[in-house]
N, C-alpha and C positions, 0 to 999 in steps of 0.2 A: 728527871727520872723518878718513878714512883716506886714503891715497894709494897708488896702485898702479902700477907701472912695470917695465919689463924691464930687467934688469942687463945687464952687458957679455956675459954667457954664455948671455943669451936666457931666463933664469929669472925668473919673476914675483916681485916683491918686494912685501908689503905692509907699510906702515909708518903710523905715527901722525905722522910728519915728512915733509915734501916732499922729493923727491929732488935730488941736486946740479943746480946751476945748468944749464940747457940741456937737461936730460932732459924729455921729454914724458911726461905722467902722467894718470892719471885721478882724480878726487876720488870717494871711495866714502862715502856716509853710513853710519854703522855702526848696526847695529840692537842695542838693548841688551836 
């Protein structure tokens, strides 16, 4: 599972770890 959210600059971040506490994010199933 991957996590996607926007950072403070409004850039999309894609990570295998969830974002910092209080950040809204989407969970994305990774296609292998």
